[in-house]
Phi, psi and omega in degrees: 000127180280148180262154180275129181298138175290164177300322178296319177296320179296320176300316181300316184285331187262347183297130179235130173244114176284168176236054183301308180301309183296323178291316185285328187228068184295331178294344180248016185226127177244111179306130185204166177231153177291147171293146178301142171260117187301316179218077184293136179216125183290125176264317179209137179235131179270093187288328176298312181293319180304320178295318177298332180273355182082018182260146181272117184292330175299316174300316180294335175278345181283164178304320179296319181293317179295323176297321172304309184297339175254014176077011184274335179221098187260155175297154178304139176091351180290145182223079180299143178222154166268137183267140176267139172203161173253190177174148168268115183252112184053036177092342180260139186275131172243116186284344183220101176248266177089179183283090179286333177224026183229164185211130171271112181286331182148188185246142176255141169265109181290161180306331181276004175093355181281152181261130184233127173297140167248112198227137179256152173227127181092024186266006177120164183292145174241185177294349178259016189286339174053044175087354178280167181277350177071007181255173181219153179263163181307311187302305176299326178292315176294327174301316177296322179299308184298312188289316182292323177289329173295319180295318175301315179296329177285353178088018185257129179304133187200156163296155180245157181251119179273318185195159167233128184238124174291140183261347185081007179246142175275147176244130186266116171240232172298324174224176176284126182234150178293139183270157181205161172240132171266136175251115183235160176234158180200162176293333162184174177248023175294136188228168167308319181297332176297320179290318176301321179294315182300315179300321184291339177296337183078001180256109183297331180294323177293314176306310184297321181295323178291320178293317180294325178289320178295323177296312181296327184271330191232328186223063185301335180299335181288339180296335181283346183282154181302321172239100192291332186302312178296334173294320173298315182298317176300321179294322175294318175308310182293321180294319179288325175299316177298318182294313181293326174300317179296318177304310187300321187292335181254002177080027181271138180242116183292312174096334182211070187274054174287162180295336177284352180247027175239116187274156176282338182281339189088018174264145173293136181219145179075096184256051179282267183274037180281163175192173176248144181300141162258264173297131182286122175201118180304338184273005185298132175227126174255335186294128179293337183265357179262070188287339180263359178077018182304320186252034173303159181309310184286345181271354190301319178297320183292320177294318178301314181298318179299314179301319180293328176297321176294324174299315180300316182300316183293330186267357187312314185302339181265355179277317180191149178293334178272122184301316184299317178291320179298316178296320177299318177297318182294316181295321180292324179287317183295329180295349176282343189299303189301306178298322177299312181297315179301319183291318181292321180292319181295316178299318179294318182292325175300320177291318183295332179265359178069025184256050184271170177298136183094352179260093181069217179283167181283112183271127185289156171303319181296322180290320177300316183295320180294315180294320178293321181295315178296321176298316178295326177296318180290320177306313181294317181297322183268355186048048185281154176293127186294306187294309183289330179292317178295321179297325180294344177300324178300315178297320182294325178292331180273000176108356182247100184265015183303311181297317176299314179298322181293326179278321187239001184304141182096344175282125187297342182272349190298311185300314176298316179301314181300320181293317180293319179296312180296334181295340181269004175058059181298148181267110182295332178292320175296323178292321177303324184274352183249333186250105183295143168287320187237133164230165179294089179299134186303318184289330179282328175297315181296319181299316182289324179292321178298313178298318179297319179301329179272003177100001182257106185265001183296311178304320179298320183294319175295319181295314179294325178299309180300318180290344182285340174233073192290340184265359186240120179294137179247133175295133178086359180251026186300326183294336178288347180256359185266142173289163176290158175290162185298328180295322179290307190296327185300321186245017186290133174225154173247160184225158187276345172088004178267000000 
């Protein structure tokens, strides 16, 4: 008597991973395989994301599914590759970087018809490893899981984390640490550095193929233009202006804004030394490797613009045959970044202050900017907590300014500011939807990662649950909304995990 295949078996048999990137851009793809994981064990699985991708969570939890997640047992026809790219790292150009410890298993077609990369991080050295071991430890991989899913819940475009799998292998850093592989998805992993690498080949056909592929996958509206390349560049400029504005509005610090960490899609990528602001200060740097403060919180818009200028330089041959005209087109498109960023930030700040259309009188853009500027000056003078202070505005709009007074009390400008702001009848419900209660507090992230490294995943589970609904206060979750004590915050640093 024949048995009926289980849903998990059906998933295994029907799963298809295309090799769209490798077929379209062979010059940027190196066929490769993941290192074997001695004892793979699933640590965390994003079941909601699995469903969005059309994957069966039951299968992914099975031994065959875990083997898939570490790249050990792939569907027939899969052709994993390490991706080549270049990059400006802290301002200095490296012509050959690439996926030193990462692997593109292939692309999934989600139920909504979108193409999504299935990508490993920490799966072993590739030809781009540059002497590194290509491995990753449990803590940094879980950090990316926590941070990327928190960013998604905040409504910020980002790569997503599907799973973290312990490998059963130790990774040597300062000490021996348990190893892990992160499984992430993205609309693609094309970066500014991908275009820089293509330009560096000296082959205009390779550069053109990367640009055409990026247009088809991310900015199809550019294909209708007489010269599509400037249209792609404008699309990336707009996407990055909007993205960085969203970062700033929630106090996110990327930490390593090299050109190889800036996507063409406008998704946040690479959650190594990232963190969220505690005490407000535009000069805040948490990354241990950013000793000069290049990627400080307040510098992020300027660095994004600088990175986009490097993208324009790489694309110049496709803008126009005449160099002068090509530069003119690039400069015109890049000039859109600042007003686009300012517009996106101002619109977000209007929501954070509850001064949207229909809330009281019509508040001018100039008045919103003035109120926002004065509030940030008070935040900086008092070194007030960024997230909780903005959240306290909702209570202040409802008549209870105790939280705001606790954060900014004693500042001589507060009384006048509060009166001017309240005179515009701010909408607390709008603010509730714009100012999160919960962000990944640095001390709570470190607490959860330390416990997970020792085998206790409960703190991580609680943290990810709270962060999944960042705008809704939860009874009993008060500690997740509280800033760290001064002793922790004073010396806090983040690390890239390599």
